[in-house]
C-alpha positions as CSV (number, residue, x, y, z in Angstrom):
1,M,48.7,108.6,121.1
2,K,51.5,108.8,118.5
3,P,54.4,111.2,119.2
4,S,54.4,114.1,116.9
5,L,58.4,114.1,115.9
6,G,60.0,116.3,114.4
7,H,63.7,115.4,113.5
8,V,66.9,117.3,111.1
9,S,69.0,114.3,108.8
10,L,72.9,115.4,108.6
11,P,74.2,114.7,104.7
12,E,75.6,111.1,104.7
13,H,78.5,110.1,105.6
14,P,81.3,107.7,102.9
15,S,81.6,105.3,105.2
16,G,80.6,104.0,108.5
17,V,81.3,106.6,111.2
18,L,84.3,104.9,113.1
19,S,84.4,107.9,116.3
20,T,82.4,110.2,117.2
21,V,82.6,113.1,120.0
22,I,81.0,115.8,121.7
23,L,83.8,118.7,121.9
24,P,83.4,120.8,125.0
25,G,80.3,123.5,125.4
26,G,78.6,120.8,124.4
27,R,76.1,122.0,121.6
28,T,79.4,120.0,118.7
29,I,79.5,116.7,117.3
30,G,82.5,115.2,115.4
31,T,82.9,113.0,114.1
32,A,85.0,110.6,111.9
33,C,85.3,108.6,109.0
34,G,87.7,106.2,107.5
35,D,88.3,109.3,105.3
36,S,90.3,112.0,104.9
37,R,87.9,114.5,106.8
38,C,86.5,115.0,110.2
39,R,83.4,116.7,110.4
40,F,81.0,118.5,112.8
41,W,77.6,119.5,114.0
42,D,76.3,121.2,115.2
43,L,73.8,119.6,118.1
44,E,70.4,121.7,118.0
45,T,70.1,122.5,114.4
46,G,72.3,119.5,112.3
47,G,73.9,122.1,110.5
48,P,77.4,121.3,109.4
49,A,79.8,123.0,112.0
50,G,82.9,122.9,110.0
51,S,85.9,120.4,108.6
52,I,89.6,118.8,109.2
53,E,90.9,117.4,106.8
54,L,94.0,115.3,106.5
55,P,95.1,115.2,102.7
56,G,95.6,111.3,101.8
57,R,95.7,110.4,105.1
58,E,92.9,107.6,106.4
59,I,91.4,109.7,109.8
60,D,91.3,105.8,112.5
61,D,89.7,107.7,115.8
62,L,89.7,111.1,117.3
63,A,89.8,112.8,120.9
64,V,88.7,116.5,122.1
65,S,90.6,118.8,125.4
66,P,87.9,119.2,128.1
67,T,89.8,122.7,128.7
68,E,91.1,124.0,125.1
69,R,90.4,124.5,121.9
70,L,92.0,121.3,120.8
71,V,92.0,117.6,118.8
72,A,93.6,115.0,118.2
73,I,93.6,113.6,115.6
74,A,95.1,109.4,114.7
75,D,95.8,108.9,110.8
76,S,96.0,104.9,109.9
77,G,100.2,106.0,108.9
78,G,100.5,106.1,112.8
79,T,100.7,109.6,113.5
80,I,98.9,111.7,115.7
81,H,97.9,115.1,114.5
82,I,96.6,118.6,117.2
83,R,94.8,120.5,115.5
84,E,93.4,123.6,117.1
85,L,89.5,124.7,116.2
86,P,87.7,125.9,114.5
87,A,90.0,126.9,111.8
88,G,92.1,122.7,112.4
89,T,95.7,124.3,112.2
90,E,97.6,122.1,112.8
91,R,99.8,122.6,115.8
92,I,102.2,119.4,116.6
93,S,102.3,115.9,115.3
94,F,103.9,112.8,117.4
95,P,104.0,109.1,116.4
96,A,100.9,106.5,117.9
97,A,102.9,104.0,118.4
98,V,107.0,103.5,119.2
99,K,107.6,101.2,115.7
100,P,107.3,103.3,112.8
101,G,104.2,103.0,110.7
102,W,102.0,101.4,113.4
103,G,98.5,102.7,113.7
104,C,96.7,103.9,116.8
105,W,94.0,101.4,119.1
106,G,92.4,104.7,120.9
107,L,93.4,108.3,122.1
108,A,91.6,109.4,125.1
109,F,92.7,112.9,127.2
110,T,93.3,113.2,130.6
111,P,90.2,115.5,132.2
112,D,92.4,118.2,133.1
113,G,93.9,118.6,129.5
114,R,97.4,118.6,130.4
115,A,98.1,115.0,128.8
116,L,96.8,112.7,125.8
117,A,97.0,109.1,126.0
118,A,97.6,106.7,123.5
119,M,97.7,103.4,122.6
120,G,99.6,101.7,119.4
121,R,98.9,98.7,117.4
122,D,102.4,97.9,118.7
123,S,101.5,97.2,122.0
124,T,103.2,100.2,123.0
125,A,101.7,103.4,125.1
126,A,102.1,106.8,126.2
127,L,101.3,109.4,127.8
128,W,102.1,112.7,126.2
129,D,102.1,116.5,126.3
130,P,99.8,117.7,123.8
131,H,101.4,121.5,123.9
132,S,105.1,120.6,123.0
133,G,104.4,116.6,121.6
134,K,107.0,115.5,124.6
135,R,106.8,112.1,125.4
136,L,105.9,112.4,129.7
137,K,106.1,108.3,129.7
138,N,106.4,105.6,127.9
139,I,104.9,101.4,128.8
140,Q,105.5,97.8,127.1
141,L,102.2,96.4,127.5
142,D,101.0,92.8,127.5
143,A,102.3,91.6,123.8
144,T,101.5,87.8,124.6
145,E,98.1,87.7,124.2
146,S,95.3,88.9,121.5
147,R,94.0,93.0,121.7
148,S,90.8,91.4,120.5
149,G,87.7,94.3,120.0
150,L,90.4,96.9,121.7
151,H,89.4,100.2,120.1
152,H,88.6,103.0,122.9
153,L,90.9,103.7,125.5
154,T,89.3,103.6,128.9
155,L,90.2,106.8,131.7
156,S,88.7,106.7,134.9
157,P,87.3,110.1,135.6
158,D,90.0,111.8,137.6
159,G,92.8,110.3,135.1
160,G,94.7,108.3,136.9
161,L,93.9,105.7,135.7
162,L,93.9,104.2,132.2
163,I,92.0,100.3,131.3
164,A,92.3,98.7,127.9
165,Q,91.2,95.0,127.2
166,R,93.1,91.8,126.8
167,Q,91.2,88.3,126.1
168,S,89.3,87.9,129.9
169,H,91.9,90.6,131.5
170,L,91.9,93.7,132.3
171,E,94.9,96.0,132.1
172,V,95.4,99.0,134.0
173,W,97.5,101.2,133.3
174,N,98.8,103.9,136.7
175,L,99.1,107.3,135.1
176,K,101.6,108.2,138.2
177,E,104.0,105.6,138.5
178,G,104.0,104.4,134.9
179,I,102.9,100.2,136.6
180,V,100.7,98.0,135.1
181,R,98.7,95.8,136.8
182,D,97.2,93.0,135.4
183,L,93.6,91.9,136.6
184,P,91.9,88.5,136.4
185,T,87.6,88.7,135.5
186,T,85.4,86.2,136.5
187,H,84.6,87.4,132.2
188,E,84.8,83.4,130.3
189,Y,85.2,84.8,127.0
190,P,87.0,88.4,125.6
191,I,86.1,91.7,126.9
192,F,85.1,94.0,124.2
193,C,84.7,97.1,125.8
194,A,85.0,99.4,130.0
195,A,83.5,102.5,130.9
196,Y,84.5,104.3,133.9
197,S,80.7,105.4,136.2
198,P,81.0,109.1,136.1
199,N,82.2,108.9,140.3
200,G,85.0,106.2,139.5
201,Q,83.5,103.8,141.4
202,V,81.8,101.2,138.9
203,I,83.5,100.0,136.0
204,A,81.4,98.5,133.1
205,T,82.5,95.0,131.1
206,G,81.2,93.3,128.6
207,D,81.9,90.7,125.8
208,E,81.4,88.2,123.9
209,D,78.9,86.0,125.6
210,R,76.4,88.9,126.1
211,L,77.1,89.9,129.2
212,V,77.4,93.0,131.1
213,K,79.4,92.9,134.6
214,L,80.0,95.7,136.6
215,H,83.1,96.2,139.0
216,D,84.1,97.7,142.2
217,A,86.4,100.3,141.1
218,T,88.5,99.9,144.1
219,T,88.6,96.1,145.1
220,W,88.5,94.7,141.1
221,R,85.2,92.5,143.3
222,Q,82.5,91.6,140.6
223,V,79.2,93.7,142.0
224,R,76.8,92.4,139.3
225,T,75.7,90.7,136.3
226,L,73.6,92.6,133.9
227,V,71.7,89.1,131.6
228,G,69.9,89.7,128.9
229,H,71.8,91.5,126.3
230,P,70.7,90.1,122.7
231,G,74.3,90.1,121.1
232,L,77.9,90.4,121.5
233,V,78.9,93.9,123.9
234,T,80.6,96.7,121.8
235,A,80.2,99.6,123.4
236,L,79.2,100.7,127.6
237,A,78.5,104.7,128.3
238,F,77.0,105.6,131.8
239,S,74.4,108.8,132.2
240,P,76.1,112.0,133.3
241,D,74.6,111.3,137.0
242,G,75.1,107.5,136.6
243,R,71.9,106.0,136.8
244,T,71.9,104.3,133.8
245,L,74.1,102.1,131.9
246,A,73.9,102.1,127.8
247,S,75.4,99.1,126.3
248,G,75.7,98.2,122.2
249,N,75.8,95.0,120.5
250,H,77.3,93.8,116.6
251,T,74.1,93.8,115.2
252,G,73.3,97.6,116.1
253,E,70.9,97.5,119.0
254,V,71.0,99.3,122.5
255,T,70.1,98.4,125.2
256,I,69.0,100.4,127.9
257,W,69.6,99.4,131.9
258,D,68.4,101.2,135.7
259,M,71.8,101.3,137.4
260,G,69.8,100.5,140.8
261,S,67.7,97.4,140.2
262,G,70.0,96.0,137.4
263,Q,67.0,95.6,135.2
264,E,66.4,96.4,131.2
265,L,64.9,99.1,130.7
266,F,63.9,98.9,126.3
267,T,66.1,98.5,124.1
268,L,66.3,100.3,120.7
269,H,66.5,99.8,117.2
270,G,68.3,102.4,115.0
271,H,71.5,100.7,113.5
272,S,72.1,97.5,110.8
273,G,75.5,96.7,111.9
274,T,78.3,96.4,114.4
275,L,78.3,99.5,117.5
276,L,82.0,100.3,118.6
277,H,81.2,104.0,120.7
278,M,77.9,105.5,122.8
279,V,78.6,109.0,124.3
280,F,76.1,110.6,126.5
281,S,76.4,114.9,126.5
282,A,77.0,116.3,129.7
283,D,73.4,117.4,130.2
284,G,72.6,113.3,129.5
285,T,69.7,114.5,127.2
286,R,70.9,113.1,124.2
287,L,73.3,110.3,123.6
288,I,75.2,109.4,120.3
289,T,76.1,105.9,119.2
290,S,77.7,105.0,116.2
291,G,79.2,101.4,114.5
292,A,81.3,100.3,111.4
293,G,79.3,100.3,108.7
294,Q,75.8,102.2,108.8
295,G,77.0,105.5,111.0
296,A,75.9,107.5,113.5
297,V,72.6,108.1,115.5
298,L,71.6,110.5,118.2
299,W,68.8,110.0,120.3
300,C,66.9,112.4,122.5
301,P,64.9,111.4,125.8
302,A,62.9,114.2,126.0
303,R,59.7,113.1,128.5
304,R,59.8,110.7,131.6
305,W,58.5,106.9,130.8
306,W,57.0,105.1,133.6
307,G,60.1,107.1,135.8
308,H,63.2,106.2,133.2
309,P,64.2,108.8,130.5
310,V,63.0,107.1,127.3
311,L,64.9,107.4,124.5
312,I,64.0,107.5,121.2
313,N,65.1,107.4,117.1
314,G,62.0,108.5,115.9
315,G,60.5,105.4,113.8
316,K,63.8,104.4,111.9
317,E,63.9,101.1,112.6
318,K,67.3,100.1,110.4
319,G,70.6,103.0,110.3
320,I,71.7,104.8,107.8
321,R,75.1,103.9,106.8
322,G,76.8,107.5,107.3
323,E,74.1,109.7,108.5
324,V,73.6,111.2,112.0
325,N,70.2,111.5,112.8
326,I,68.4,114.6,115.5
327,W,64.9,113.8,116.8
328,H,62.6,115.5,119.6
329,A,59.7,114.2,120.4
330,P,58.1,117.2,122.7
331,N,54.5,114.6,123.1
332,I,55.4,111.7,124.1
333,G,52.9,108.1,123.1
334,T,53.7,105.5,121.3
335,L,57.5,105.6,121.4
336,S,58.3,103.6,117.9
337,G,62.5,102.3,117.7
338,A,62.4,101.7,121.9
339,T,60.7,98.2,122.8
340,R,59.9,97.5,126.9
341,P,60.9,93.8,127.9
């Protein structure tokens, strides 16, 4: 039986979505697409829920505080703006990098919301107080090798460690001690993305050779390799219960993996270009994927299929540029957009 599908499509963004976040409370999505505006959407209705504009500036990235109604916005001119939600009032701003005018590779709030980690394109990283704008810690990262593929910072669930990718290595910054460790991996090709499991025990990394590797977060040893990804691995996200891993590639497919067996469950087809970000909602009922050039798609698991969560894109085989689609499937039968291996 074919599923009975309903959907809500959000208005088209003017360009591809570069950053997507879920605000605290899990009812609002925030998107940035390289123009001067951050857009917010109601997760249930798909209706507009406000916006924040930086006139004359292009927005590269955004992050939301997990404890307050604050959003950090990085513009292409190298400035980080702390804005209050929902009004968008600017609380404070400060440079994203040590060198004036250099942009930002990524932003991330610590889990307690007391600090904001920012990595500049000049290979410097800093920890900021988002309330005072005071620089809490500053550290010079190794700039001798290309930082190819780095877009977002990866924080451990306890907020103690920050990870950045450097070719086939990981750079791990101890936020309490300000010490950087260079951790070689078994990757033979550049690492494009990394993600912590919710319990902080596993780090997943994806590379140019279409491999996803799982590492013990205590010993840093590789414990498993997930083989069969259809393209360069450019984005990763764990489900909140840690049982599922989503991986995205440079051609737009999303592969869903069972963490217990290490087996591929199915592949989702909803994008037409490189995926940059993926995030699960806090209750695990939604996965949002976005990337440069083709916007964002929201996938809703409504039922369980052979004992596994099913993520659906409502039958769209190609992503719509700059559009977010919200789909609901009350009766799951044949799944359009999801294929079993």
